[in-house]
Each structure stands twice: as structure tokens, then as C-alpha cells.
TORKOL-4160 file (C-alpha; in steps of 0.2 Angstrom, whole numbers, padded with zeros to 4 digits, m for minus):
208
<pt num="1" X="0256" Y="1005" Z="0039"/>
<pt num="2" X="0250" Y="1015" Z="0055"/>
<pt num="3" X="0256" Y="1029" Z="0063"/>
<pt num="4" X="0263" Y="1020" Z="0077"/>
<pt num="5" X="0275" Y="1009" Z="0068"/>
<pt num="6" X="0280" Y="1026" Z="0056"/>
<pt num="7" X="0283" Y="1035" Z="0074"/>
<pt num="8" X="0300" Y="1026" Z="0081"/>
<pt num="9" X="0309" Y="1026" Z="0063"/>
<pt num="10" X="0304" Y="1043" Z="0060"/>
<pt num="11" X="0309" Y="1051" Z="0081"/>
<pt num="12" X="0324" Y="1040" Z="0078"/>
<pt num="13" X="0330" Y="1048" Z="0061"/>
<pt num="14" X="0326" Y="1066" Z="0069"/>
<pt num="15" X="0335" Y="1061" Z="0083"/>
<pt num="16" X="0350" Y="1057" Z="0074"/>
<pt num="17" X="0348" Y="1072" Z="0064"/>
<pt num="18" X="0348" Y="1082" Z="0079"/>
<pt num="19" X="0365" Y="1076" Z="0087"/>
<pt num="20" X="0372" Y="1074" Z="0069"/>
<pt num="21" X="0370" Y="1092" Z="0066"/>
<pt num="22" X="0380" Y="1099" Z="0083"/>
<pt num="23" X="0395" Y="1108" Z="0074"/>
<pt num="24" X="0409" Y="1102" Z="0085"/>
<pt num="25" X="0422" Y="1113" Z="0076"/>
<pt num="26" X="0413" Y="1128" Z="0074"/>
<pt num="27" X="0409" Y="1128" Z="0093"/>
<pt num="28" X="0427" Y="1123" Z="0098"/>
<pt num="29" X="0435" Y="1137" Z="0088"/>
<pt num="30" X="0425" Y="1150" Z="0094"/>
<pt num="31" X="0426" Y="1145" Z="0112"/>
<pt num="32" X="0443" Y="1145" Z="0111"/>
<pt num="33" X="0445" Y="1164" Z="0103"/>
<pt num="34" X="0452" Y="1156" Z="0086"/>
<pt num="35" X="0437" Y="1165" Z="0077"/>
<pt num="36" X="0421" Y="1159" Z="0063"/>
<pt num="37" X="0429" Y="1145" Z="0055"/>
<pt num="38" X="0418" Y="1147" Z="0042"/>
<pt num="39" X="0429" Y="1163" Z="0038"/>
<pt num="40" X="0446" Y="1152" Z="0037"/>
<pt num="41" X="0453" Y="1143" Z="0025"/>
<pt num="42" X="0441" Y="1132" Z="0015"/>
<pt num="43" X="0426" Y="1138" Z="0029"/>
<pt num="44" X="0422" Y="1120" Z="0030"/>
<pt num="45" X="0418" Y="1114" Z="0048"/>
<pt num="46" X="0427" Y="1101" Z="0048"/>
<pt num="47" X="0443" Y="1094" Z="0058"/>
<pt num="48" X="0455" Y="1098" Z="0042"/>
<pt num="49" X="0451" Y="1117" Z="0041"/>
<pt num="50" X="0451" Y="1118" Z="0060"/>
<pt num="51" X="0469" Y="1112" Z="0058"/>
<pt num="52" X="0472" Y="1128" Z="0049"/>
<pt num="53" X="0470" Y="1137" Z="0063"/>
<pt num="54" X="0485" Y="1129" Z="0072"/>
<pt num="55" X="0476" Y="1123" Z="0085"/>
<pt num="56" X="0480" Y="1104" Z="0082"/>
<pt num="57" X="0472" Y="1098" Z="0099"/>
<pt num="58" X="0454" Y="1107" Z="0096"/>
<pt num="59" X="0456" Y="1098" Z="0077"/>
<pt num="60" X="0459" Y="1081" Z="0087"/>
<pt num="61" X="0445" Y="1086" Z="0098"/>
<pt num="62" X="0434" Y="1090" Z="0082"/>
<pt num="63" X="0438" Y="1073" Z="0075"/>
<pt num="64" X="0433" Y="1065" Z="0089"/>
<pt num="65" X="0417" Y="1072" Z="0091"/>
<pt num="66" X="0411" Y="1072" Z="0074"/>
<pt num="67" X="0416" Y="1054" Z="0076"/>
<pt num="68" X="0408" Y="1052" Z="0093"/>
<pt num="69" X="0391" Y="1059" Z="0089"/>
<pt num="70" X="0388" Y="1047" Z="0076"/>
<pt num="71" X="0392" Y="1033" Z="0085"/>
<pt num="72" X="0380" Y="1042" Z="0100"/>
<pt num="73" X="0365" Y="1046" Z="0091"/>
<pt num="74" X="0365" Y="1028" Z="0085"/>
<pt num="75" X="0365" Y="1020" Z="0101"/>
<pt num="76" X="0355" Y="1031" Z="0111"/>
<pt num="77" X="0342" Y="1030" Z="0095"/>
<pt num="78" X="0342" Y="1013" Z="0095"/>
<pt num="79" X="0339" Y="1012" Z="0114"/>
<pt num="80" X="0325" Y="1022" Z="0116"/>
<pt num="81" X="0318" Y="1015" Z="0099"/>
<pt num="82" X="0323" Y="0997" Z="0097"/>
<pt num="83" X="0325" Y="0990" Z="0080"/>
<pt num="84" X="0330" Y="1007" Z="0072"/>
<pt num="85" X="0348" Y="1007" Z="0069"/>
<pt num="86" X="0350" Y="1013" Z="0049"/>
<pt num="87" X="0336" Y="1028" Z="0053"/>
<pt num="88" X="0347" Y="1037" Z="0066"/>
<pt num="89" X="0363" Y="1034" Z="0056"/>
<pt num="90" X="0355" Y="1042" Z="0042"/>
<pt num="91" X="0351" Y="1056" Z="0049"/>
<pt num="92" X="0368" Y="1058" Z="0058"/>
<pt num="93" X="0375" Y="1059" Z="0043"/>
<pt num="94" X="0363" Y="1072" Z="0034"/>
<pt num="95" X="0362" Y="1083" Z="0051"/>
<pt num="96" X="0382" Y="1085" Z="0050"/>
<pt num="97" X="0381" Y="1086" Z="0030"/>
<pt num="98" X="0367" Y="1098" Z="0030"/>
<pt num="99" X="0365" Y="1105" Z="0048"/>
<pt num="100" X="0348" Y="1117" Z="0049"/>
<pt num="101" X="0357" Y="1128" Z="0061"/>
<pt num="102" X="0371" Y="1131" Z="0048"/>
<pt num="103" X="0358" Y="1135" Z="0033"/>
<pt num="104" X="0362" Y="1116" Z="0028"/>
<pt num="105" X="0380" Y="1121" Z="0025"/>
<pt num="106" X="0390" Y="1106" Z="0034"/>
<pt num="107" X="0405" Y="1097" Z="0035"/>
<pt num="108" X="0411" Y="1082" Z="0024"/>
<pt num="109" X="0406" Y="1068" Z="0033"/>
<pt num="110" X="0420" Y="1057" Z="0033"/>
<pt num="111" X="0424" Y="1056" Z="0053"/>
<pt num="112" X="0403" Y="1055" Z="0056"/>
<pt num="113" X="0403" Y="1041" Z="0043"/>
<pt num="114" X="0417" Y="1032" Z="0054"/>
<pt num="115" X="0409" Y="1034" Z="0069"/>
<pt num="116" X="0393" Y="1027" Z="0063"/>
<pt num="117" X="0403" Y="1010" Z="0057"/>
<pt num="118" X="0408" Y="1009" Z="0076"/>
<pt num="119" X="0390" Y="1010" Z="0082"/>
<pt num="120" X="0387" Y="0996" Z="0068"/>
<pt num="121" X="0400" Y="0987" Z="0075"/>
<pt num="122" X="0393" Y="0990" Z="0094"/>
<pt num="123" X="0373" Y="0987" Z="0089"/>
<pt num="124" X="0372" Y="0978" Z="0074"/>
<pt num="125" X="0384" Y="0963" Z="0075"/>
<pt num="126" X="0394" Y="0973" Z="0061"/>
<pt num="127" X="0412" Y="0964" Z="0063"/>
<pt num="128" X="0425" Y="0975" Z="0070"/>
<pt num="129" X="0437" Y="0973" Z="0053"/>
<pt num="130" X="0425" Y="0987" Z="0045"/>
<pt num="131" X="0429" Y="1000" Z="0056"/>
<pt num="132" X="0447" Y="0995" Z="0055"/>
<pt num="133" X="0447" Y="0993" Z="0037"/>
<pt num="134" X="0440" Y="1011" Z="0035"/>
<pt num="135" X="0454" Y="1019" Z="0048"/>
<pt num="136" X="0467" Y="1010" Z="0038"/>
<pt num="137" X="0461" Y="1015" Z="0021"/>
<pt num="138" X="0458" Y="1033" Z="0028"/>
<pt num="139" X="0477" Y="1033" Z="0035"/>
<pt num="140" X="0484" Y="1024" Z="0021"/>
<pt num="141" X="0477" Y="1037" Z="0009"/>
<pt num="142" X="0484" Y="1051" Z="0018"/>
<pt num="143" X="0499" Y="1045" Z="0021"/>
<pt num="144" X="0500" Y="1042" Z="0001"/>
<pt num="145" X="0494" Y="1057" Z="m0005"/>
<pt num="146" X="0494" Y="1070" Z="0007"/>
<pt num="147" X="0477" Y="1074" Z="0002"/>
<pt num="148" X="0465" Y="1074" Z="0016"/>
<pt num="149" X="0451" Y="1075" Z="0004"/>
<pt num="150" X="0457" Y="1057" Z="m0006"/>
<pt num="151" X="0459" Y="1051" Z="0010"/>
<pt num="152" X="0440" Y="1053" Z="0016"/>
<pt num="153" X="0433" Y="1049" Z="m0002"/>
<pt num="154" X="0444" Y="1033" Z="m0002"/>
<pt num="155" X="0440" Y="1027" Z="0015"/>
<pt num="156" X="0420" Y="1033" Z="0012"/>
<pt num="157" X="0419" Y="1022" Z="m0006"/>
<pt num="158" X="0428" Y="1008" Z="m0001"/>
<pt num="159" X="0415" Y="1006" Z="0015"/>
<pt num="160" X="0402" Y="0995" Z="0005"/>
<pt num="161" X="0414" Y="0986" Z="m0002"/>
<pt num="162" X="0421" Y="0980" Z="0014"/>
<pt num="163" X="0404" Y="0978" Z="0021"/>
<pt num="164" X="0400" Y="0966" Z="0006"/>
<pt num="165" X="0414" Y="0954" Z="0009"/>
<pt num="166" X="0409" Y="0953" Z="0026"/>
<pt num="167" X="0392" Y="0949" Z="0019"/>
<pt num="168" X="0381" Y="0962" Z="0027"/>
<pt num="169" X="0375" Y="0966" Z="0011"/>
<pt num="170" X="0360" Y="0976" Z="0019"/>
<pt num="171" X="0374" Y="0987" Z="0026"/>
<pt num="172" X="0384" Y="0987" Z="0009"/>
<pt num="173" X="0369" Y="0998" Z="0001"/>
<pt num="174" X="0367" Y="1008" Z="0015"/>
<pt num="175" X="0387" Y="1013" Z="0016"/>
<pt num="176" X="0385" Y="1014" Z="m0003"/>
<pt num="177" X="0373" Y="1028" Z="m0001"/>
<pt num="178" X="0382" Y="1034" Z="0013"/>
<pt num="179" X="0400" Y="1034" Z="0003"/>
<pt num="180" X="0390" Y="1044" Z="m0013"/>
<pt num="181" X="0385" Y="1058" Z="m0001"/>
<pt num="182" X="0402" Y="1061" Z="0006"/>
<pt num="183" X="0407" Y="1060" Z="m0012"/>
<pt num="184" X="0396" Y="1073" Z="m0015"/>
<pt num="185" X="0402" Y="1084" Z="m0004"/>
<pt num="186" X="0419" Y="1082" Z="m0009"/>
<pt num="187" X="0415" Y="1088" Z="m0026"/>
<pt num="188" X="0423" Y="1102" Z="m0027"/>
<pt num="189" X="0439" Y="1095" Z="m0020"/>
<pt num="190" X="0437" Y="1083" Z="m0035"/>
<pt num="191" X="0437" Y="1098" Z="m0048"/>
<pt num="192" X="0453" Y="1105" Z="m0038"/>
<pt num="193" X="0462" Y="1086" Z="m0037"/>
<pt num="194" X="0460" Y="1085" Z="m0056"/>
<pt num="195" X="0465" Y="1103" Z="m0061"/>
<pt num="196" X="0480" Y="1101" Z="m0050"/>
<pt num="197" X="0476" Y="1115" Z="m0037"/>
<pt num="198" X="0469" Y="1104" Z="m0022"/>
<pt num="199" X="0481" Y="1108" Z="m0008"/>
<pt num="200" X="0490" Y="1093" Z="0002"/>
<pt num="201" X="0488" Y="1092" Z="0023"/>
<pt num="202" X="0500" Y="1104" Z="0029"/>
<pt num="203" X="0498" Y="1117" Z="0018"/>
<pt num="204" X="0488" Y="1134" Z="0015"/>
<pt num="205" X="0473" Y="1130" Z="0006"/>
<pt num="206" X="0456" Y="1125" Z="0003"/>
<pt num="207" X="0456" Y="1107" Z="0004"/>
<pt num="208" X="0445" Y="1104" Z="0020"/>
């Protein structure tokens, strides 16, 4: 394989990583005067922890921006480097989970994963029911358990199943990898769930 053939995927991966690594939760809370998000609650930079600052608007904005950066990373990279969809998606998720700017200590990836699924619907002919299923599982699990971690892990781990049901086995394998990454980032939440110490949404604690 020549350098020219490798250049486009690598550049797409890098572009995805850079966009995915933007810590919107941290930026928004600092701009609002809410302080350093890493010193609040669980210290996580995602929307659930932003909610603990008492700013519901900021939490919503963080959720939407973390989703949007995943979608934008794939669409922009595929526009600049046609034929590259999976590589910028991987880069965006890794950027969110392990941003170099924050010493590789990033978010949990649930919202960004959803944004990536939206991008595949837009640019890779994935049926929109995949995005609808992810959102439905996420919201249903949250409503039933009130655990943000359970909702996020449920949506992420069932995403490859949905892709397989839609006969997108190529994406099912990719989504399985993404889901396992999200699960790995929730490993402390799993320990607290097993110990019965995981707080529910709306209560103070370290669930984010």
C-alpha cells in the first residue's frame, strides 16, 4: 500500500480525533462561570456532570454539541477525503474519550456515539431507524432505571445488534468496538452499580 493510499485515511482519522477531542462541557462551564467541571461531581466532562452545576441549559448544550461534533467530524472528513467514513468516526470517539489536551481523560462517549450513528445515516446509507433505536433505548433505560450510566451503556451495547438486524454487518462490527469502548469508560460505574452505590439522575454523586 502506497503512502498516498494511507494518507487520506490517516488524515481523516486525525481530523476526527481533533474535532472529537473538543471538551465542550468543560468549555461551557468555564465560560458560564460555573468553574472547572473536573472539580465538580464525578469530574467527568459530559452532560450528566454538567447537570450537577445546576445549569440545565448548559447540560443540554453539552449533550447536543458532543453529539454534533461526532456527526460533523465524519461529514467533514468524508467530504475532504471521500470514501473515508469509519476512520474519522473512530478518531472522533477516541478524541472524546481520550483527548490529548486533558491528559487523555475525557468523557464516556454516549452522546458522541449517537452523533456518529447520525453521520452514518447521512453519509453511509444506514437506515434512520438505527439512530431512532439508539435514542429510544437510551431514553427508555433512563426512564426505567434513572441511572445515566445504565442508559448510556444499554444504548451503546445494543447499537451493534440494531446494525446487524438492519443487515449492516460491517457497521455492526465497528459499533461493537465503539460499544465496548463506551462500556470500558463506564467500568467504575459498573462497580458502583454492583455495590449499590451508583446515584440516580437528579441526586448528587459520582455517576457521570
